N, C-alpha and C positions, 0 to 999 in steps of 0.2 A: 805601328798597324803591319801587319803582311795579309797582303792579297794572293789568296792561291787558286790557281786555274787546274783545274783536274782533266786529263783526257777520257772524253766519252767517247764510247764506240756503238755505233748504230748499226743497226740491220734491219732485216725485214721484219722482227719480233718487236723492235722498239729500240731500246739503249740500255747500257751498264756504264756506269762511272764509279770509280772508287771515291768516297766523301771525306776519308781521313786515312793518314797513314803513319803510326807512331814513329816509326823509323824518320820520315820525313820533318815532323815534329820536332824530335830530338836534335836531329841535324841542325836545327836553327834556336836551339835552347828553349823550347816552348815546354811550359809546364806541363805537368802529366793533368787529365781531365778525368773527372771524378763522377760527374752528372750529365745527363743529356735530359733536354726540355723542347716541349714543341709547342707552338701556338699557332691557332687558326684565327686570322682578322679577314675584314673586307674592305672592300675599296676606301681610302681615305681615312681608316682608321689610323691613330697614331700611339704607339706604345713607347712610353719611355719621357723623359731621360732618365734612366735607372743606373746606379752603381753600387759600391760595397764601400764600407767603411773599414777601419782596421787594415788587415793585408790586402785588402780589394779582391776581385777575382779576374782571372783572364777568360774570354769566350771566344769560341771557333762560332762563327754564325755561318749559316747558308739558309738557302730558301729552296724547299724540296717542290713546293708549287707556288707559281704566280711569281709578282716581282715585287720588289720594295726598295726606297730610298731608303737607306742606312746611313746613320749619323753617329759618329764619335767626338765627344769631346774630352780633351785633355783636362783632367782635373787632377793632377799630380802637382803638388806644390813646387817641387825641384826642376820641374821639366820648361825647356826653352818655350814649349810651344803650350803652357797653361793658358786655359781659357779659350783655345781656338779649335774649330772643329771642321771636321771632314768629312764628306758625303761620298756615297758608293751606290751604285745601282748592282742590286743583286737580283737574279733570276733564276727559274728554273731552265734556261735555255744555255747560258753561258756557264754553270754550274760551278762558280767559283764560291770559295770559301773566306770570310774575314776573320783574321785573328785581333783580337780587340785587348790589348794588356793589361794587367792590373790597374788601377786608379783612374780608368777612362769611365766616362757615361756613354750609354748606349741608348739609342732608340730609333725608331725606323715608321715609316709610313707605307702603308699598304697602296701599291699602285696598280694592280689588277684587282678583277672582282673578288678574287679569293686568294690568300697566300698562307702558305704553312712554312713558317720558320722554324728552324731546328738550332738549338743551343748546345754546344759542348763546353761545358764550364768546370773551372778547376778548383772549386772549393764546395763543401756542401753547404746549401743555403742556410744562414742564419737570419731571421726576421729581424732580430736585434742591430744587425750591420746594415739594413737597407738604407739606401739614399735615393732622393729622386729630387730632380729641377726640372722647374715648368719648361715644358717643350718650346712654349712661345713667349720664352724670358726676352726682352728687346736687348739686352746686353749681347747676348750670343747670337743675334742675327740671321738665325737659322731660317732660310726659305725653303720652306715647305711646299712642294711643287703642286699638291692638290688640296681644295678645300676640306678641311677638316670634318668628316663626318662623326666621329665618336673617339673618346678617349676614356679612361677609369678615370673615377672621382679621384682617386691618390694622384694620378697623373695631372690631371686639371687643378688640383689644389695644392700642387707641390710647391717647396720653398724656391724663393728666387735665387738666381746664381750667385748673387752677392751675398745672401746668407752662407751658402757653402764656401764662399771664398774667406769670409769672416771665421766660420767654423774650422778651416783648415789652417787660419792665421797666415794667411799670405797676403801681403799688399795689393788691392785693388789695381787692376792696370790702368 
């Protein structure tokens, strides 16, 4: 993962911030991004844990409004950090963007009344490659900071981490 901080320029009108720079991304060997998406959610909502099979997809995530507790789970079979997660605070004040490499699962919980989350994605969406793991899987031990107010039916009934591990053909830790 790479966490980007951008320069925020403020004056009496408000602020200006560049939220993406292709030259910076290229200098870090990040992939080209082909799709932008945005979600709006309310306090306590959890979205995820989502990923893609096949070649996976890279994401560049930022919060345009509000605040989230962002979680990335390493699901890359050959990785030394396979099965571990990292959490990041993203909000509309610090103006940071989080790069998530292909092969990782991503999810977040909204920490403000409303949050608009923007995703820059490296591959065109193919629903046949969607992967979802339960956000409350006990093996992952993710300590979500707020009570869960809502999730999608898909997220609430997603497969356990152990099923994904078996599907990837990796021995369980």
